[in-house]
LUMKOLLUM-575470 format. One record per residue (C-alpha): x, y, z; residue in one letter. Coordinates in steps of 0.2 Angstrom, whole numbers, padded with zeros to 4 digits, always signed. Layout:
# residues N
XYZA;...
END
This chain:
# residues 328
-0952+0263+0821M;-0951+0273+0805T;-0939+0288+0807A;-0947+0306+0807R;-0938+0317+0795H;-0938+0336+0795I;-0935+0341+0777L;-0948+0355+0775R;-0955+0367+0790I;-0972+0359+0785Q;-0967+0342+0791D;-0970+0349+0807L;-0989+0353+0812S;-0993+0370+0821A;-0996+0360+0836K;-0979+0352+0835E;-0969+0369+0831M;-0978+0377+0846C;-0973+0363+0857S;-0955+0364+0850L;-0954+0382+0854L;-0960+0381+0872D;-0947+0367+0875L;-0933+0378+0867A;-0939+0393+0879E;-0937+0383+0893A;-0920+0377+0888M;-0914+0395+0886K;-0920+0399+0902R;-0911+0384+0910G;-0927+0375+0916D;-0923+0360+0906D;-0904+0356+0906S;-0905+0337+0906R;-0894+0326+0894A;-0908+0320+0883H;-0897+0313+0870L;-0883+0305+0882A;-0874+0291+0871G;-0881+0296+0854R;-0871+0300+0839C;-0877+0315+0827I;-0868+0317+0811G;-0868+0333+0800L;-0865+0332+0781L;-0862+0348+0773F;-0858+0350+0755N;-0856+0370+0757V;-0848+0379+0771P;-0858+0385+0786S;-0855+0394+0803T;-0872+0396+0813R;-0880+0380+0808T;-0865+0369+0810R;-0858+0377+0826V;-0876+0377+0834S;-0878+0359+0831F;-0863+0353+0837Q;-0865+0364+0852V;-0883+0358+0855A;-0878+0339+0853A;-0864+0342+0866S;-0877+0351+0879Q;-0888+0337+0876L;-0875+0323+0881G;-0872+0318+0862A;-0856+0318+0852D;-0857+0325+0834S;-0847+0322+0819Y;-0845+0335+0805P;-0841+0328+0787Y;-0838+0337+0772G;-0842+0328+0755V;-0825+0328+0750E;-0820+0318+0765E;-0833+0304+0761L;-0833+0291+0747R;-0848+0303+0740L;-0834+0312+0731A;-0829+0297+0722N;-0846+0293+0715R;-0851+0281+0730E;-0870+0281+0729S;-0882+0289+0741I;-0890+0272+0745E;-0873+0264+0750D;-0868+0279+0759T;-0884+0280+0770I;-0884+0262+0771G;-0868+0263+0781V;-0872+0279+0791L;-0888+0271+0796N;-0878+0258+0807R;-0866+0271+0814Y;-0876+0287+0818L;-0893+0291+0827D;-0897+0306+0816A;-0889+0314+0802L;-0890+0333+0798V;-0887+0338+0780V;-0884+0354+0771R;-0885+0352+0753W;-0887+0363+0738Y;-0879+0370+0722D;-0886+0386+0715M;-0881+0380+0698N;-0893+0366+0698D;-0909+0372+0708Y;-0919+0359+0716G;-0906+0345+0715A;-0901+0348+0733G;-0918+0345+0739H;-0921+0330+0729R;-0904+0324+0736R;-0911+0326+0754L;-0926+0317+0750R;-0916+0301+0742A;-0906+0302+0759M;-0922+0300+0768A;-0930+0287+0758E;-0915+0276+0763Q;-0912+0282+0780A;-0919+0273+0797T;-0912+0287+0806I;-0920+0304+0807P;-0914+0316+0793V;-0915+0334+0796I;-0913+0348+0783N;-0900+0361+0787A;-0903+0371+0772L;-0905+0365+0754D;-0910+0375+0739D;-0929+0375+0743E;-0930+0375+0762E;-0923+0380+0779H;-0934+0374+0793P;-0920+0376+0806C;-0918+0394+0803Q;-0936+0398+0804V;-0939+0388+0820L;-0926+0401+0828A;-0934+0415+0819D;-0952+0410+0827L;-0943+0409+0843M;-0936+0427+0842T;-0953+0434+0836L;-0961+0426+0851R;-0949+0434+0863E;-0952+0450+0854L;-0971+0451+0853Y;-0978+0436+0863G;-0996+0433+0860A;-0997+0447+0848E;-0985+0439+0834V;-1001+0433+0824P;-1006+0451+0822S;-0989+0458+0819R;-0985+0460+0800R;-0967+0453+0795I;-0959+0459+0779V;-0947+0447+0771Y;-0937+0460+0759A;-0927+0454+0745W;-0910+0464+0745S;-0895+0464+0733Y;-0880+0452+0734S;-0867+0448+0722P;-0869+0430+0727R;-0883+0419+0723Q;-0892+0412+0738K;-0905+0399+0741T;-0923+0404+0744P;-0924+0391+0757G;-0927+0403+0772V;-0941+0413+0762L;-0950+0398+0757H;-0950+0390+0774S;-0955+0406+0781S;-0970+0409+0771M;-0975+0391+0775M;-0973+0393+0793A;-0983+0409+0794A;-0997+0401+0783A;-0998+0386+0796L;-0997+0397+0812L;-1009+0410+0805G;-0996+0424+0804H;-0996+0440+0793R;-0981+0442+0781V;-0977+0452+0766T;-0964+0447+0754V;-0956+0462+0745A;-0947+0458+0729H;-0941+0466+0713P;-0948+0460+0695P;-0942+0443+0691G;-0937+0439+0709F;-0955+0432+0717A;-0955+0417+0727P;-0957+0401+0717E;-0975+0400+0711E;-0979+0383+0719R;-0973+0389+0736V;-0984+0405+0736T;-0999+0394+0730R;-0996+0381+0744A;-0995+0394+0757A;-1010+0403+0752R;-1020+0387+0751D;-1015+0384+0769I;-1018+0403+0775A;-1036+0401+0768A;-1038+0389+0782R;-1029+0397+0796T;-1033+0415+0794G;-1015+0420+0789A;-1010+0432+0777R;-0997+0429+0763V;-0994+0444+0751D;-0982+0449+0738L;-0978+0466+0733T;-0965+0475+0721E;-0965+0490+0731D;-0952+0490+0745L;-0956+0506+0753E;-0975+0502+0754D;-0971+0485+0761A;-0960+0491+0776V;-0973+0505+0781R;-0980+0501+0799D;-0973+0484+0799C;-0966+0474+0815A;-0950+0468+0808A;-0940+0469+0792V;-0931+0454+0787Y;-0918+0455+0774T;-0915+0441+0762L;-0907+0438+0745S;-0912+0424+0734W;-0909+0418+0717K;-0922+0421+0704S;-0933+0405+0700P;-0936+0412+0682T;-0919+0420+0677L;-0903+0411+0675A;-0884+0413+0671G;-0879+0430+0666Q;-0896+0437+0664E;-0899+0434+0682E;-0883+0442+0687I;-0886+0457+0677Q;-0904+0459+0684A;-0897+0458+0703R;-0884+0470+0698T;-0895+0483+0691R;-0905+0482+0708L;-0890+0485+0720A;-0894+0503+0724D;-0912+0502+0728R;-0915+0485+0735W;-0905+0487+0751R;-0911+0490+0769I;-0907+0507+0775T;-0911+0518+0789E;-0923+0529+0780P;-0932+0513+0775L;-0932+0507+0792M;-0940+0524+0798R;-0956+0520+0788L;-0959+0504+0798A;-0966+0505+0816G;-0958+0514+0830D;-0955+0497+0838D;-0950+0488+0822A;-0935+0478+0823V;-0922+0472+0809F;-0919+0453+0806L;-0906+0444+0797D;-0902+0425+0796C;-0884+0430+0791M;-0872+0430+0781P;-0874+0448+0775T;-0862+0461+0769N;-0864+0479+0776R;-0866+0490+0762G;-0874+0476+0751E;-0890+0468+0757E;-0890+0481+0772V;-0881+0497+0778D;-0870+0495+0793A;-0881+0508+0803D;-0896+0496+0802V;-0886+0480+0805K;-0876+0486+0819D;-0890+0499+0826G;-0903+0498+0840P;-0916+0490+0830R;-0906+0474+0825S;-0910+0458+0834R;-0898+0447+0822I;-0889+0440+0837F;-0903+0436+0845Q;-0909+0425+0830Q;-0892+0418+0830A;-0892+0413+0848E;-0909+0405+0847N;-0903+0392+0833R;-0894+0385+0847L;-0911+0383+0858H;-0923+0377+0845T;-0910+0364+0838Q;-0909+0357+0856K;-0927+0356+0856A;-0929+0348+0839L;-0916+0334+0843L;-0924+0332+0860T;-0941+0330+0853Q;-0936+0318+0838L;-0929+0306+0850F;-0941+0307+0865D;-0956+0303+0855G;-0965+0319+0854T;-0963+0321+0835L;-0971+0305+0830T;-0985+0309+0818G;-0984+0318+0801G;-0985+0336+0799G;-0999+0348+0793R;
END
Protein backbone atom coordinates (compact mmCIF):
# COMPACT_ATOMS: atom_id res chain seq x y z
CA MET A 1 0.00 0.00 0.00
CA THR A 2 1.26 3.49 -0.84
CA ALA A 3 1.95 5.51 2.29
CA ARG A 4 -0.45 8.37 3.03
CA HIS A 5 1.45 11.59 3.70
CA ILE A 6 0.07 14.72 5.40
CA LEU A 7 2.17 17.58 4.06
CA ARG A 8 -0.58 20.19 3.64
CA ILE A 9 -3.98 20.61 5.29
CA GLN A 10 -5.60 20.05 1.90
CA ASP A 11 -4.13 16.55 1.86
CA LEU A 12 -7.17 15.88 4.03
CA SER A 13 -10.67 16.24 2.63
CA ALA A 14 -13.35 18.09 4.57
CA LYS A 15 -14.97 14.76 5.43
CA GLU A 16 -11.65 13.37 6.69
CA MET A 17 -11.02 16.43 8.82
CA CYS A 18 -14.43 16.12 10.45
CA SER A 19 -13.92 12.40 11.10
CA LEU A 20 -10.52 13.09 12.60
CA LEU A 21 -11.93 15.82 14.85
CA ASP A 22 -14.74 13.52 15.99
CA LEU A 23 -12.16 10.93 17.05
CA ALA A 24 -10.00 13.57 18.76
CA GLU A 25 -12.99 14.73 20.80
CA ALA A 26 -13.75 11.14 21.79
CA MET A 27 -10.15 10.64 22.84
CA LYS A 28 -10.21 13.83 24.90
CA ARG A 29 -13.35 12.60 26.70
CA GLY A 30 -11.65 9.26 27.35
CA ASP A 31 -14.17 7.37 25.21
CA ASP A 32 -11.39 5.84 23.09
CA SER A 33 -8.23 5.02 25.01
CA ARG A 34 -7.15 1.91 23.10
CA ALA A 35 -3.48 1.31 22.32
CA HIS A 36 -4.03 1.78 18.60
CA LEU A 37 -0.31 1.96 17.82
CA ALA A 38 1.04 -0.82 20.04
CA GLY A 39 4.42 -1.94 18.73
CA ARG A 40 4.80 1.00 16.33
CA CYS A 41 7.89 3.25 16.17
CA ILE A 42 7.41 6.96 15.38
CA GLY A 43 10.40 9.10 14.40
CA LEU A 44 10.50 12.87 14.93
CA LEU A 45 13.03 14.73 12.76
CA PHE A 46 13.32 18.45 13.61
CA ASN A 47 15.82 20.94 12.21
CA VAL A 48 14.59 23.71 14.55
CA PRO A 49 13.51 23.66 18.22
CA SER A 50 9.98 22.76 19.26
CA THR A 51 7.97 22.61 22.49
CA ARG A 52 4.28 21.91 21.78
CA THR A 53 4.71 19.87 18.60
CA ARG A 54 7.53 17.67 19.80
CA VAL A 55 6.15 17.00 23.28
CA SER A 56 2.56 16.45 22.12
CA PHE A 57 3.65 13.96 19.45
CA GLN A 58 5.82 12.09 21.94
CA VAL A 59 3.00 11.90 24.49
CA ALA A 60 0.48 11.01 21.77
CA ALA A 61 2.63 8.12 20.61
CA SER A 62 3.11 6.90 24.18
CA GLN A 63 -0.60 7.05 25.01
CA LEU A 64 -1.35 5.07 21.84
CA GLY A 65 1.17 2.38 22.79
CA ALA A 66 3.94 3.41 20.37
CA ASP A 67 7.55 4.39 20.97
CA SER A 68 8.83 7.75 19.71
CA TYR A 69 12.36 8.72 18.78
CA PRO A 70 13.26 12.42 18.40
CA TYR A 71 16.25 13.38 16.25
CA GLY A 72 17.92 16.68 15.56
CA VAL A 73 19.47 17.04 12.12
CA GLU A 74 22.89 17.45 13.75
CA GLU A 75 22.50 13.96 15.26
CA LEU A 76 22.12 12.26 11.88
CA ARG A 77 24.43 11.97 8.90
CA LEU A 78 22.30 14.57 7.14
CA ALA A 79 24.60 17.01 8.93
CA ASN A 80 27.49 15.51 6.96
CA ARG A 81 25.72 15.76 3.58
CA GLU A 82 24.22 12.27 3.46
CA SER A 83 21.45 12.46 0.88
CA ILE A 84 17.75 12.53 1.64
CA GLU A 85 17.36 9.44 -0.53
CA ASP A 86 19.82 7.44 1.58
CA THR A 87 18.48 8.77 4.88
CA ILE A 88 14.85 8.01 4.09
CA GLY A 89 15.80 4.66 2.57
CA VAL A 90 17.21 3.67 5.95
CA LEU A 91 14.45 5.20 8.11
CA ASN A 92 11.84 3.39 6.00
CA ARG A 93 13.20 0.14 7.42
CA TYR A 94 13.34 1.21 11.06
CA LEU A 95 10.25 3.35 11.60
CA ASP A 96 6.51 3.16 10.99
CA ALA A 97 6.00 6.93 10.49
CA LEU A 98 8.13 10.06 10.36
CA VAL A 99 7.09 13.44 11.76
CA VAL A 100 9.19 16.25 10.25
CA ARG A 101 9.70 19.92 11.10
CA TRP A 102 11.99 21.61 8.59
CA TYR A 103 12.39 25.22 7.57
CA ASP A 104 14.86 28.06 7.20
CA MET A 105 13.45 31.57 6.96
CA ASN A 106 16.50 32.64 4.95
CA ASP A 107 15.54 30.19 2.20
CA TYR A 108 11.76 30.37 1.92
CA GLY A 109 10.18 27.35 0.24
CA ALA A 110 13.19 25.08 0.65
CA GLY A 111 11.71 23.43 3.74
CA HIS A 112 8.53 22.39 1.97
CA ARG A 113 10.52 21.11 -0.97
CA ARG A 114 12.64 19.07 1.44
CA LEU A 115 9.53 17.49 2.95
CA ARG A 116 8.20 16.63 -0.49
CA ALA A 117 11.52 15.01 -1.38
CA MET A 118 11.30 12.93 1.80
CA ALA A 119 7.73 11.90 1.03
CA GLU A 120 8.65 10.86 -2.50
CA GLN A 121 11.24 8.47 -1.09
CA ALA A 122 9.23 7.26 1.89
CA THR A 123 7.25 4.05 2.12
CA ILE A 124 6.02 5.14 5.57
CA PRO A 125 3.73 8.12 6.32
CA VAL A 126 5.46 11.50 6.51
CA ILE A 127 3.69 14.16 8.61
CA ASN A 128 4.46 17.86 8.29
CA ALA A 129 5.06 19.24 11.78
CA LEU A 130 5.68 22.76 10.36
CA ASP A 131 7.66 23.86 7.38
CA ASP A 132 8.00 27.28 5.78
CA GLU A 133 4.66 27.02 3.98
CA GLU A 134 2.23 24.85 6.00
CA HIS A 135 1.40 23.63 9.53
CA PRO A 136 -1.51 21.16 9.22
CA CYS A 137 -1.06 19.71 12.72
CA GLN A 138 -1.55 23.06 14.46
CA VAL A 139 -4.62 23.85 12.39
CA LEU A 140 -6.32 20.57 13.28
CA ALA A 141 -6.00 21.52 16.96
CA ASP A 142 -7.32 25.01 16.21
CA LEU A 143 -10.36 23.54 14.43
CA MET A 144 -11.04 21.30 17.42
CA THR A 145 -10.84 24.32 19.73
CA LEU A 146 -13.30 26.27 17.59
CA ARG A 147 -15.71 23.31 17.61
CA GLU A 148 -15.50 23.17 21.40
CA LEU A 149 -16.21 26.90 21.62
CA TYR A 150 -18.93 27.34 19.00
CA GLY A 151 -20.20 23.87 18.03
CA ALA A 152 -22.30 23.79 14.88
CA GLU A 153 -22.10 27.59 14.63
CA VAL A 154 -18.40 27.57 13.65
CA PRO A 155 -19.05 28.13 9.91
CA SER A 156 -21.06 31.25 10.68
CA ARG A 157 -18.59 32.72 13.20
CA ARG A 158 -15.89 34.89 11.67
CA ILE A 159 -12.30 34.24 12.70
CA VAL A 160 -9.63 36.93 12.30
CA TYR A 161 -6.00 35.99 11.69
CA ALA A 162 -4.14 39.14 12.65
CA TRP A 163 -0.51 39.80 11.74
CA SER A 164 1.39 41.04 14.76
CA TYR A 165 4.90 42.30 15.32
CA SER A 166 7.73 40.00 16.32
CA PRO A 167 11.44 40.74 16.08
CA ARG A 168 11.91 37.20 14.82
CA GLN A 169 11.01 36.08 11.31
CA LYS A 170 8.34 33.40 11.50
CA THR A 171 6.93 30.99 8.97
CA PRO A 172 3.46 31.70 7.51
CA GLY A 173 2.67 27.98 7.78
CA VAL A 174 -0.17 28.34 10.30
CA LEU A 175 -1.77 31.14 8.30
CA HIS A 176 -1.62 29.27 4.99
CA SER A 177 -3.01 26.04 6.43
CA SER A 178 -5.74 27.98 8.29
CA MET A 179 -6.87 29.70 5.10
CA MET A 180 -7.06 26.42 3.20
CA ALA A 181 -8.88 24.61 6.01
CA ALA A 182 -11.44 27.40 6.25
CA ALA A 183 -12.02 27.24 2.51
CA LEU A 184 -12.49 23.45 2.56
CA LEU A 185 -14.87 23.52 5.53
CA GLY A 186 -16.97 26.51 4.48
CA HIS A 187 -15.79 28.82 7.26
CA ARG A 188 -15.49 32.63 7.37
CA VAL A 189 -12.03 34.08 7.93
CA THR A 190 -10.46 37.51 7.67
CA VAL A 191 -6.70 37.96 7.35
CA ALA A 192 -5.58 41.34 8.70
CA HIS A 193 -2.10 42.34 7.60
CA PRO A 194 -0.02 45.48 7.10
CA PRO A 195 1.18 46.52 3.63
CA GLY A 196 3.81 44.14 2.31
CA PHE A 197 2.74 41.26 4.57
CA ALA A 198 -0.20 39.76 2.69
CA PRO A 199 -0.28 35.97 2.52
CA GLU A 200 1.42 34.36 -0.44
CA GLU A 201 -0.69 35.17 -3.48
CA ARG A 202 -0.92 31.58 -4.71
CA VAL A 203 -2.36 30.49 -1.34
CA THR A 204 -4.97 33.25 -1.33
CA ARG A 205 -5.95 32.39 -4.88
CA ALA A 206 -6.23 28.66 -4.12
CA ALA A 207 -8.25 29.26 -0.95
CA ARG A 208 -10.68 31.56 -2.75
CA ASP A 209 -11.10 29.08 -5.61
CA ILE A 210 -12.11 26.40 -3.10
CA ALA A 211 -14.27 28.86 -1.15
CA ALA A 212 -16.25 29.61 -4.30
CA ARG A 213 -17.37 25.96 -4.27
CA THR A 214 -17.93 25.52 -0.53
CA GLY A 215 -19.53 28.85 0.41
CA ALA A 216 -16.58 29.90 2.57
CA ARG A 217 -15.32 33.49 2.85
CA VAL A 218 -11.62 34.31 2.76
CA ASP A 219 -11.14 38.06 3.07
CA LEU A 220 -7.97 40.16 3.33
CA THR A 221 -7.70 43.65 4.78
CA GLU A 222 -5.03 46.12 5.88
CA ASP A 223 -7.37 47.64 8.51
CA LEU A 224 -6.80 45.79 11.80
CA GLU A 225 -9.47 47.60 13.81
CA ASP A 226 -12.15 47.06 11.17
CA ALA A 227 -11.16 43.40 10.83
CA VAL A 228 -11.68 42.54 14.50
CA ARG A 229 -14.96 44.41 14.86
CA ASP A 230 -17.71 41.93 15.86
CA CYS A 231 -15.62 38.84 15.14
CA ALA A 232 -15.75 35.57 17.11
CA ALA A 233 -12.01 35.09 17.61
CA VAL A 234 -8.80 37.04 17.19
CA TYR A 235 -5.86 34.77 16.36
CA THR A 236 -2.49 36.49 16.60
CA LEU A 237 0.17 35.40 14.12
CA SER A 238 3.45 36.79 12.91
CA TRP A 239 4.85 35.80 9.56
CA LYS A 240 7.61 36.92 7.26
CA SER A 241 6.78 39.02 4.24
CA PRO A 242 6.60 37.00 1.02
CA THR A 243 7.81 40.00 -0.97
CA LEU A 244 10.38 41.69 1.30
CA ALA A 245 13.71 40.25 2.40
CA GLY A 246 16.76 40.98 4.52
CA GLN A 247 17.12 44.37 6.20
CA GLU A 248 14.22 45.79 4.22
CA GLU A 249 11.89 43.22 5.79
CA ILE A 250 13.32 43.72 9.28
CA GLN A 251 12.94 47.49 9.07
CA ALA A 252 9.39 47.18 7.76
CA ARG A 253 8.42 44.93 10.67
CA THR A 254 10.07 47.20 13.23
CA ARG A 255 8.10 50.22 12.02
CA LEU A 256 4.87 48.26 12.63
CA ALA A 257 5.66 47.23 16.22
CA ASP A 258 3.48 49.77 18.03
CA ARG A 259 0.34 49.50 15.92
CA TRP A 260 0.23 45.83 14.97
CA ARG A 261 -0.13 44.23 18.40
CA ILE A 262 -3.16 42.63 20.06
CA THR A 263 -4.30 44.85 22.94
CA GLU A 264 -7.28 44.93 25.29
CA PRO A 265 -8.80 48.01 23.55
CA LEU A 266 -8.54 46.11 20.26
CA MET A 267 -10.23 43.04 21.77
CA ARG A 268 -13.10 45.22 22.98
CA LEU A 269 -13.95 45.89 19.33
CA ALA A 270 -14.65 42.18 18.90
CA GLY A 271 -17.86 40.46 19.95
CA ASP A 272 -18.73 40.15 23.63
CA ASP A 273 -17.95 36.43 23.57
CA ALA A 274 -14.92 36.75 21.26
CA VAL A 275 -11.84 34.81 22.33
CA PHE A 276 -8.12 35.26 21.89
CA LEU A 277 -6.20 32.47 20.14
CA ASP A 278 -2.45 31.99 19.75
CA CYS A 279 -0.50 28.92 18.66
CA MET A 280 2.57 30.17 20.61
CA PRO A 281 5.34 30.99 21.15
CA THR A 282 4.58 34.68 21.55
CA ASN A 283 6.16 37.30 23.77
CA ARG A 284 4.05 39.54 25.98
CA GLY A 285 4.43 43.14 24.87
CA GLU A 286 5.44 42.17 21.32
CA GLU A 287 2.75 40.21 19.45
CA VAL A 288 0.21 40.60 22.28
CA ASP A 289 -0.17 42.44 25.56
CA ALA A 290 -0.07 40.45 28.80
CA ASP A 291 -3.60 41.43 29.83
CA VAL A 292 -4.93 39.76 26.67
CA LYS A 293 -2.70 36.69 26.62
CA ASP A 294 -3.33 36.02 30.32
CA GLY A 295 -6.87 37.39 30.40
CA PRO A 296 -10.31 35.75 30.54
CA ARG A 297 -10.74 35.70 26.76
CA SER A 298 -7.56 33.69 26.20
CA ARG A 299 -7.92 30.08 25.05
CA ILE A 300 -4.26 29.45 24.27
CA PHE A 301 -3.77 26.52 26.63
CA GLN A 302 -6.95 24.87 25.37
CA GLN A 303 -5.42 25.09 21.89
CA ALA A 304 -2.14 23.67 23.15
CA GLU A 305 -3.85 20.74 24.88
CA ASN A 306 -5.79 19.93 21.74
CA ARG A 307 -2.52 19.36 19.88
CA LEU A 308 -2.26 16.11 21.85
CA HIS A 309 -5.74 14.88 21.01
CA THR A 310 -5.72 15.76 17.30
CA GLN A 311 -2.29 14.18 16.86
CA LYS A 312 -3.48 11.01 18.56
CA ALA A 313 -6.42 10.94 16.16
CA LEU A 314 -4.21 11.66 13.15
CA LEU A 315 -1.74 8.88 13.99
CA THR A 316 -4.58 6.45 14.68
CA GLN A 317 -6.37 7.10 11.42
CA LEU A 318 -3.17 6.97 9.37
CA PHE A 319 -2.66 3.41 10.58
CA ASP A 320 -6.23 2.06 10.89
CA GLY A 321 -7.07 2.61 7.22
CA THR A 322 -9.45 5.54 7.74
CA LEU A 323 -7.22 7.92 5.77
CA THR A 324 -6.79 5.96 2.58
CA GLY A 325 -7.86 8.29 -0.21
CA GLY A 326 -6.48 11.57 -1.45
CA GLY A 327 -7.55 14.84 0.06
CA ARG A 328 -9.90 17.49 -1.39
